[in-house]
N, C-alpha and C positions, 0 to 999 in steps of 0.2 A: 504493500500500500504506500509506503513512504517513497519508493522509487517512482511510482506513478505520479504522485503529487509533485515530486521534483521535476519530472518531465513536463507536467502541465504548467508548472511555474516557469520553467524555461521557455516554453512556447509563448506564454503571456509576455514575458520580458522582451522577446524578439518582436512581438507585435507592437509593443510600445516604441521600440527603436524605429521600426518602419514608419509609424505614424509621425514621429517627430521629424524624420528626414524629409517627408513630403511637405511641400509648401503649396499654398493655393496659387492658382494660375495668375490671378490678377491681384497680387498683393500690393498694398499701398507703399511698401518699402521701395519697390522698384521705381515708382513714380517720383518725380522731383523736378527741379528746374532743368530745362534742357541746356545742354552745353552750348555756349555762345559760339556762333560761326565767326571765323576770322574775316574781317572786311577786306575785300580785294583792293579797295582804294581808300586813301586818306581823304578827308573832306575839310573844307574851310569855308566859312560863311563870309561872303563879300559884303552884302548889305541886307538890312532888314528895313522895310518901309511900311509905314502905317497909312492905309488908304481909308478915307472917310467918305461915306456915301450919305448925303443928307436927303431924307425923305420927309413926307408929311408927318409921319409918326416920330421922327427924331433922327439922330445920327446913328449910323451903323459903321462900326470899325472892323476892318479886315487887315490882315498882314501879308505882305509879299516878301519873299526871300530869294536871294541869288546865291547859289552855292557852286563852288568849283571842286571837282574831285580829280584825283590823280594818283599814280603809283610812284612818282618821282623817278621813273625810268623811261620816259618817253610817251606815256599815255596820259591824256588829260581830257576832261569834259566839263561842260557848263550846263546849268539848269536853273529854271525859275519855278517857284511854287507859291500858291496863294491859299490862305485858310483863315478861319476865324481866330485861331490860336497860333502863336509864334512857333512852338515845337512842331506842329503839324505842317506849317508852311516850309520849315527847314527840311523836314522829312520828305515832303513832296519834291522839293527842289533837288535834294540829293539823289532821289530815285530817277528824276528826269535827267540829271547830269550823268548818272551811271549808264543810262541808255545811249547818251550822245558822246561816248568816249571815242577820241580819235588818236591815232598813232602819229607822232611827229618825229622829224629827223633831227637828231642831236649828234654833233661831231665833237669829240673831246670836250664835253661839258658846255659847249656853246652852239650857236646856230651856224649853218653852213654859209649863209650870205645875208646881206641887208634886206629888209622887207618892211613894207608899210601896210598896216591893216586898217580898214575903214568899216565903221558900223554907225549908221545914222550920221550925226554931226561929229562923232569922235574919230580921231585919227591917231594911231599909235605907230611910231617908227621903232624898229628893233635893229640893233647893230651887233655883229659878233665881237667878242672881246677876248683878249689874251688870258691865259690861265692865271688865276689869282686876283682878277678884277672884282669878282663877286657879282651879285645881281644889283645893278644900278637902276632901280625902278621903284616906284611908289604906288601905294594903294592897290587897286584891283589888278594892275599889271604885274606887280610883284607876286601876288597870290597865284595867278595863273602860271607864271614862269616857274615858280618854286614847285608847284604841284606837277608840272611837266618834267621837272628834273634838270632844268637848265642851271648851271653853276656860275657861268661868267657871261654877262651880257650888258649892253648899254641900251637905254630906251629913252624915248621922249614922246610926251603927249602933245599933239599938234592942234587938236580941236577941242570939242566939248569935253568937260570933265565928269559927265554922267557915268556913274560907276558901272552900271549894266553894260552900256555901250562900249566903254573902255575895255572891259573884260572880253566882250565879243570881238572887238577890233584886234586885241592881242591874240586871240585864238585864230582869227583869220590870217594874221601875219605868220603865225606858227604853222598853220596848215599849208601855206604857200612855199614852205621850205623844201628844197630839193638838194640831195647830195650829188657829188660829181658822178658817182656810179649810176644813180637814177637817171640823170640827164644823158649820160653816155648810152645807157640802154634805150632810152626813148629815141635818141637820134641815130641809133645803130652804129655808133662809133666806139673807139677805145678811149679809155680814160686819158691816156697820154696825148691823144689828138686834141681833146678839149682843153687840157691844161696848156 
């Protein structure tokens, strides 16, 4: 009789072990904050504007934001967003900027040649600079150039100083950049012939 009891007790103990090992399928322990995805691009807010709409019922305030995104390795994009709240406007602008990312040509930390970008009444001139010069630019022009990954450059604003237009004019100037290799390929010549 004693042996049988021992055997029965042994079975019970193994059953307990099995029960403790099993876990419910949808346990709350597994759930938690999702791991944050690394952002592909860095972002910088260029300007935040408050727009007032006056109606019969009173004033309605909305916010507009201009954001530049880039990886500091030759990719840069600009976007604008509007919303009733500032964070939402910035979020919309950064999403729009990420969709409009363009690849630009950078040679040894500077641009290949001089260029002028125009947007509305704004005109921005960019000139290549020697190593160690740094980014000689101000305001939105600096933001766009730094996000693009340009290390040495000279710039001058020749027209209107509207932040949005200056940023887009800078982007236009950067888009127009062509390296010697690209020009040679387009013309069907060798690099030595062009130089």
